[in-house]
Each structure stands twice: as C-alpha cells, then as structure tokens.
C-alpha positions in Angstrom: 0.0 0.0 0.0 2.8 2.4 0.8 5.6 1.1 -1.4 5.4 3.8 -4.1 5.1 6.6 -1.6 8.1 5.3 0.4 10.2 4.9 -2.7 9.4 8.4 -4.0 10.1 9.9 -0.5 13.5 8.1 -0.3 14.4 9.0 -3.8 13.8 12.7 -3.1 15.8 12.4 0.1 18.7 10.5 -1.4 18.7 11.4 -5.2 19.8 7.9 -5.9 17.2 5.7 -7.5 19.0 2.4 -6.8 19.6 3.2 -3.2 16.0 4.4 -2.8 14.8 1.0 -4.2 17.1 -0.9 -1.9 16.0 1.1 1.2 12.4 0.8 0.2 12.8 -3.0 0.3 14.7 -2.8 3.6 12.0 -0.6 5.1 9.3 -3.2 4.4 11.5 -6.1 5.6 11.8 -4.2 8.9 8.1 -3.5 8.9 7.4 -7.2 8.5 9.8 -8.3 11.2 8.9 -5.5 13.7 5.1 -5.5 13.2 4.7 -7.3 16.5 6.4 -4.4 18.3 4.2 -1.7 16.7 3.3 0.7 19.6 1.3 3.3 17.6 -2.0 3.6 15.9 -0.4 5.5 13.0 1.0 2.8 10.7 1.9 5.3 8.0 4.0 7.4 10.4 5.7 4.3 11.7 6.6 3.1 8.2 8.0 6.6 7.3 10.0 6.6 10.6 11.7 3.4 9.6 12.4 4.7 6.1 13.7 8.0 7.4 16.0 6.3 9.9 17.3 4.0 7.2 18.0 6.9 4.8 19.7 9.0 7.4 21.7 6.1 8.6 22.8 5.3 5.1 23.8 9.0 4.5 25.9 9.0 7.7 27.4 5.6 6.9 28.5 6.5 3.4 29.4 10.1 4.6 27.3 11.3 1.7 26.5 15.0 2.0 23.8 16.1 -0.3 25.0 19.7 -0.4 25.9 20.8 -3.9 29.2 22.5 -4.7 29.1 26.1 -5.8 29.5 25.0 -9.4 26.6 22.6 -9.1 24.5 25.4 -7.6 25.4 27.6 -10.5 24.4 24.9 -12.9 21.1 24.4 -11.1 20.6 28.2 -11.1 21.2 28.5 -14.9 19.2 25.5 -15.8 16.1 26.7 -14.0 13.5 28.5 -16.0 9.9 29.2 -15.3 8.8 27.3 -18.4 10.2 24.0 -17.3 8.0 21.4 -15.7 7.1 22.3 -12.1 8.3 18.8 -10.9 11.8 19.4 -12.3 11.9 22.9 -10.7 10.8 21.5 -7.4 13.4 18.7 -7.5 16.1 21.3 -8.3 15.1 23.6 -5.4 15.0 20.6 -3.0 18.3 19.3 -4.2 20.1 22.4 -3.0 18.5 22.4 0.4 20.7 21.1 3.2 19.4 17.7 4.5 18.2 19.2 7.8 15.7 21.3 5.8 15.1 19.0 2.9 13.7 16.1 4.9 11.1 18.2 6.8 10.0 20.2 3.7 9.5 16.9 1.8 7.6 15.4 4.6 5.3 18.5 5.1 4.8 19.8 1.6 5.1 16.7 -0.6 3.9 13.9 1.8 1.5 16.1 3.7 2.4 15.0 7.2 1.1 16.8 10.2 3.7 18.5 12.4 2.8 16.0 15.1 3.6 13.0 12.8 6.8 14.7 11.7 7.9 15.3 15.3 7.3 11.6 16.1 9.1 10.4 13.0 12.1 12.7 13.3 12.1 12.5 17.1 12.2 16.3 17.5 10.0 18.8 19.2 7.1 20.2 17.2 8.5 23.7 17.5 11.8 22.5 16.0 10.0 20.8 13.1 7.9 24.0 12.4 11.1 26.0 12.4 12.9 23.6 10.0 10.0 23.7 7.6 9.8 27.5 7.8 13.5 27.9 7.2 13.6 25.4 4.4 10.7 27.2 2.6 12.4 30.5 3.2 15.6 29.1 1.6 13.6 27.9 -1.4 12.0 31.3 -1.8 15.5 33.0 -1.6 16.7 30.6 -4.3 13.7 31.4 -6.5 14.4 35.1 -6.1 18.0 34.4 -7.2 16.7 32.3 -10.1 14.5 35.1 -11.3 17.3 37.7 -11.2 16.7 39.1 -7.8 14.5 41.8 -6.6 14.3 45.0 -8.7 13.8 48.2 -6.9 
C-alpha cells in the first residue's frame, strides 16, 4: 500500500534511485519483522519513521553529503527557467537544500504529514519541526528570487 510513496520519499531524500529502491525493500523487511512491536495507531508514520531512519543512517554511513558544490548550484541556477515542468523545478530547489531542511520540507509539503507526525518520525519537538520547515521554505524562496534575477527596486 505504501511502497510507491516510500520509494518516492526516499528517492527525493537521497537522489539515488537504486539506493532508494534498496532502502524501500529494507523498510518493508523491517516493517514485517517489527510488526509485532508496533506501539502506535499510525501505521503510515511508523513506516515513514523506519524509512527515514534507514535513509539518514545510510547517508551517515556513506558520509554522503547532499550539499551541492558552488559549481553545481550555478548549474542548477542557470538550468532553471519558469517554463520548465514544475516537478523538475521542485526537484532542483529541493536538491540544493541542506538535509536538515530538505527532509522536513519533503515530509510536510510533498507527503502532507502533520507537524505531530513529523515530530514523532524525526524525534524532534514540534517547534523545531515547524522552524525547520519554515527555514527550508524561506531558503527555497530565496533561491527562487535568485533564479528570477533578484528583486528589482
């Protein structure tokens, strides 16, 4: 039921289709074996928590930082144009967000989680989650202003 959602979520977090597929499988293997220890009524949040933890663990283990170099940021900057598909533009904007903002923004704005669900999944206070989402959105807005040539005035 959640396979495609989890895969898309992991793919947006990791920008690695093969790794997202692998971690999607790992997520559901863990779900299967840990189903007896489920201590929440919210199955969806529990599955996303497992997927999130696997992804963050993989990023730490491989020491993969999803911050783009200055050259890559310039390439994203120059490749963006308002006429491109909105999905591509969103992916580009998310790709230059630091992980600490990218994960909450994806969870809130793409996967439509409540702040309470996000706090449970990410094991952070609701206020911190709201702040991370706000700051991530602000950074995306700043990047869009840069993309459009800045403010004129």
